[in-house]
C-alpha positions as CSV (number, residue, x, y, z in Angstrom):
1,M,23.3,41.0,-6.3
2,L,19.9,39.5,-5.1
3,T,19.1,39.9,-1.6
4,Y,16.4,38.3,0.5
5,E,15.1,40.8,3.3
6,S,13.8,38.5,5.9
7,H,13.3,41.4,7.8
8,H,10.6,42.1,5.9
9,F,9.1,39.2,6.6
10,G,5.4,40.4,6.8
11,E,4.1,39.1,10.4
12,N,1.3,40.7,11.9
13,N,1.4,44.5,12.8
14,T,4.8,44.7,10.7
15,L,5.2,48.1,8.5
16,S,8.1,50.3,7.5
17,H,8.0,53.7,5.8
18,Y,11.0,55.5,4.2
19,Y,11.6,58.7,2.4
20,N,14.2,58.7,-0.7
21,Y,15.8,61.3,-2.8
22,N,17.5,60.4,-5.6
23,F,16.9,56.1,-4.8
24,N,18.7,53.5,-6.1
25,F,18.6,49.9,-4.6
26,P,19.6,46.8,-6.1
27,K,17.7,43.4,-6.5
28,H,15.6,42.1,-3.7
29,L,12.5,40.4,-2.5
30,H,10.6,40.1,0.8
31,R,7.2,38.5,2.0
32,S,5.5,41.9,2.3
33,F,4.1,44.3,0.0
34,E,5.4,47.3,-1.2
35,L,3.9,50.5,-2.0
36,I,5.9,53.3,-3.7
37,Y,4.9,56.9,-4.4
38,V,6.9,59.3,-6.8
39,K,6.5,62.7,-5.3
40,S,8.8,64.1,-8.0
41,G,10.9,63.3,-10.8
42,C,11.1,59.7,-12.1
43,L,11.9,56.6,-10.4
44,Q,12.7,53.4,-12.6
45,V,11.3,50.1,-11.2
46,S,12.4,46.4,-12.4
47,V,9.9,43.9,-11.2
48,N,10.5,40.0,-12.3
49,N,12.5,41.1,-15.5
50,R,9.8,43.9,-16.4
51,T,10.6,47.5,-16.4
52,F,8.4,50.4,-15.2
53,E,9.1,54.3,-15.0
54,I,7.3,55.6,-12.2
55,K,6.7,59.3,-12.9
56,E,5.6,62.2,-10.8
57,D,2.5,61.4,-8.8
58,E,2.1,57.9,-9.9
59,C,2.2,54.8,-7.4
60,I,3.3,51.3,-8.1
61,L,2.2,48.1,-5.8
62,L,4.6,45.2,-5.5
63,L,3.5,42.0,-4.5
64,P,5.2,39.7,-1.8
65,Y,8.2,37.6,-3.4
66,E,8.5,39.6,-6.5
67,I,12.2,40.4,-7.3
68,H,12.7,44.1,-7.6
69,S,15.5,47.0,-7.9
70,F,15.1,50.6,-8.1
71,V,17.3,53.0,-10.3
72,T,17.0,56.9,-10.5
73,K,18.7,58.3,-13.7
74,N,18.1,62.0,-13.5
75,S,16.1,62.7,-10.1
76,S,13.4,61.3,-7.8
77,E,11.8,62.2,-4.6
78,S,9.7,59.2,-3.5
79,Y,7.9,57.4,-0.2
80,I,8.1,53.8,0.4
81,C,5.7,52.0,2.8
82,V,6.6,47.9,3.2
83,F,3.8,46.4,4.8
84,S,2.4,42.9,6.2
85,P,0.3,40.6,3.7
86,E,-1.7,40.0,7.1
87,Y,-2.8,44.0,6.7
88,I,-5.2,43.2,3.8
89,K,-5.9,39.3,4.0
90,T,-8.9,39.7,1.3
91,F,-6.5,41.3,-1.3
92,H,-3.6,39.0,-0.5
93,N,-5.6,36.1,-0.8
94,M,-6.9,37.5,-4.6
95,V,-3.2,38.2,-5.8
96,H,-1.7,35.2,-4.0
97,E,0.7,33.1,-6.7
98,K,-0.6,36.0,-9.4
99,F,0.9,39.2,-10.9
100,L,-0.6,42.3,-11.8
101,N,-0.7,43.1,-15.3
102,N,0.1,46.8,-15.1
103,P,0.9,47.7,-11.2
104,I,1.2,51.4,-11.5
105,F,-1.9,53.6,-10.8
106,T,-2.5,56.9,-9.3
107,L,-4.4,58.3,-6.2
108,P,-7.7,59.9,-6.7
109,N,-7.4,63.4,-5.4
110,D,-10.1,63.1,-2.7
111,F,-8.2,61.0,-0.5
112,K,-4.6,61.2,-2.0
113,T,-3.6,63.7,0.6
114,L,-5.2,61.5,3.3
115,I,-3.1,58.5,2.1
116,I,0.5,60.1,1.9
117,D,0.1,61.5,5.5
118,K,-1.0,58.5,7.3
119,I,0.5,55.9,5.0
120,F,4.0,57.2,5.1
121,K,4.3,59.2,8.0
122,G,4.0,56.7,11.0
123,N,0.6,56.4,11.4
124,T,-0.2,54.2,14.7
125,N,-3.7,53.8,14.2
126,L,-4.0,50.1,12.9
127,L,-7.7,50.2,12.0
128,E,-7.5,53.4,10.0
129,M,-4.2,51.9,8.4
130,K,-5.8,49.1,7.2
131,G,-8.9,50.8,5.8
132,L,-6.4,53.2,4.0
133,L,-4.7,50.1,2.6
134,Y,-7.8,48.6,0.9
135,L,-8.9,51.7,-0.4
136,I,-5.4,51.6,-2.2
137,C,-5.8,47.9,-3.3
138,S,-9.4,48.9,-4.6
139,E,-7.8,51.5,-6.6
140,V,-5.1,49.1,-8.0
141,L,-7.6,46.8,-9.2
142,N,-9.7,49.7,-11.0
143,H,-5.9,50.4,-13.1
144,T,-5.3,46.7,-13.7
145,D,-6.0,42.9,-14.1
146,I,-4.6,40.1,-11.9
147,I,-2.9,37.6,-14.2
148,E,-2.3,34.0,-13.2
149,N,1.3,32.7,-12.3
150,N,1.3,28.9,-12.3
151,K,5.2,29.0,-12.0
152,N,5.5,30.2,-8.5
153,D,5.1,27.7,-5.0
154,Y,5.5,30.9,-2.6
155,E,5.6,28.6,0.4
156,L,8.4,26.5,-1.0
157,L,10.3,30.0,-1.8
158,H,9.4,31.2,1.6
159,K,10.8,28.0,3.4
160,T,13.9,27.7,1.1
161,L,14.7,31.1,1.5
162,N,14.2,31.4,5.1
163,Y,16.5,28.4,5.6
164,I,19.3,29.9,3.1
165,Q,19.0,33.2,5.4
166,E,19.7,31.6,8.6
167,N,22.4,28.9,7.2
168,F,24.3,30.6,4.3
169,T,27.5,30.7,6.8
170,K,27.6,27.0,7.0
171,D,28.1,24.2,4.7
172,I,25.1,23.6,3.1
173,S,23.9,22.3,-0.2
174,L,21.2,22.0,-2.6
175,Q,21.0,18.6,-2.0
176,S,20.5,18.8,1.7
177,I,17.9,21.4,1.4
178,A,16.0,19.3,-1.2
179,K,15.9,16.6,1.3
180,K,14.9,18.5,4.1
181,F,11.8,20.1,2.6
182,G,11.1,16.8,0.7
183,Y,11.5,17.6,-3.0
184,S,14.0,16.4,-5.6
185,Y,17.2,18.0,-6.5
186,T,16.0,18.2,-9.6
187,Y,13.2,19.7,-9.1
188,L,14.3,22.5,-6.7
189,S,17.3,23.3,-8.6
190,K,15.1,24.2,-11.4
191,Y,12.5,26.2,-9.6
192,L,15.2,28.3,-7.9
193,N,16.7,29.2,-11.2
194,N,13.4,30.0,-12.7
195,T,12.3,32.1,-9.8
196,L,15.4,33.8,-8.4
197,G,17.0,34.0,-12.0
198,I,20.2,32.7,-10.8
199,S,21.6,29.4,-9.3
200,F,21.6,28.1,-5.8
201,V,25.1,28.5,-5.9
202,D,25.4,32.0,-6.9
203,F,22.6,33.0,-4.6
204,I,24.4,31.6,-1.7
205,N,27.7,33.4,-2.8
206,E,26.0,36.8,-3.0
207,N,24.8,36.1,0.4
208,R,28.0,35.1,1.9
209,I,29.9,38.3,-0.1
210,N,26.9,40.7,0.7
211,Y,27.7,39.6,4.7
212,S,31.5,39.8,4.3
213,M,30.9,43.6,2.9
214,Y,29.2,44.4,6.1
215,L,32.1,42.6,8.4
216,L,34.8,44.5,6.4
217,K,33.0,47.9,7.0
218,N,32.0,47.2,10.5
219,T,34.5,45.0,12.2
220,E,38.2,44.6,12.7
221,Y,38.5,41.0,11.9
222,T,40.8,39.8,9.3
223,I,40.1,38.9,6.0
224,T,40.9,35.1,6.5
225,D,38.7,34.9,9.8
226,I,35.9,37.1,7.7
227,A,36.3,34.3,4.9
228,F,35.5,31.4,7.5
229,A,32.8,33.5,8.9
230,C,31.1,34.0,6.0
231,G,31.0,29.9,5.4
232,Y,34.1,29.9,2.9
233,S,36.3,26.7,3.6
234,S,39.2,28.6,1.7
235,I,40.5,32.1,1.5
236,R,40.9,31.2,-2.2
237,S,37.3,30.6,-2.8
238,F,36.4,33.8,-0.9
239,N,39.0,36.1,-3.2
240,R,37.4,34.7,-6.2
241,N,33.8,35.0,-5.5
242,F,34.2,38.8,-3.9
243,V,36.2,39.8,-7.1
244,K,33.4,38.2,-9.3
245,I,30.6,39.9,-7.3
246,T,32.1,43.4,-6.4
247,N,35.1,44.0,-9.3
248,S,37.3,44.5,-6.5
249,T,39.5,42.0,-3.8
250,P,38.4,42.2,0.2
251,K,41.7,44.3,0.9
252,M,41.0,46.8,-1.6
253,Y,37.5,47.0,-0.7
254,R,38.4,47.6,3.2
255,K,40.7,50.1,2.2
256,N,38.5,52.2,-0.1
257,I,35.6,52.4,2.8
258,Q,37.9,53.5,5.4
259,P,37.5,56.8,6.2
260,N,41.3,59.0,5.7
261,K,43.0,59.4,8.9
């Protein structure tokens, strides 16, 4: 399942930080940078069909709109910071619509402790934060090369994904989106397939089923009401796609997540 995290949009002064133990997370993407530091163990990170093993005391920097996921095979302890491209505009301009040949790097000992304490633990000093992030970017460039990636048009991707995120519960089609943004249906269909790795229809269904899982878990709505609330015109279509994506019926999914009474 591929998710577009619109809450990590990347506006000015947007930053989130997380501590994770034995972290696993499915495929997703967002407009922000993401910095991961593995304190112990090993974290497997998949980035745009490339897989990296991030070992103890190593970091990886993920660029905006890169599709990524996390898997812990044995154990891992890690810190994550998701931050706005506007924090590091110069570096963002350097890597825009490009990718890093090897995004793995290590932090020099002379400022590693400072970065871990400030970046991953809720620093509120914006100037200090930006300075440290630029230090990290400089270290990244000491470890790798920036590679041209002519296949990506991130402005189109951003517009399209935001529109889908806001309207997937409605009756939308790729034809209507292509017309709205002034692209041909054939071009947009091929572009989304190449960029996301799945078709428009599959992406819409994954968004709808993901939302339905939230509603099944957190509301008392009937399954029929949830199907219509997620954008399906028939309960049959909803059930078919739910089973295809989750390997469970909506009824069984709700039953399995309810605590025993």
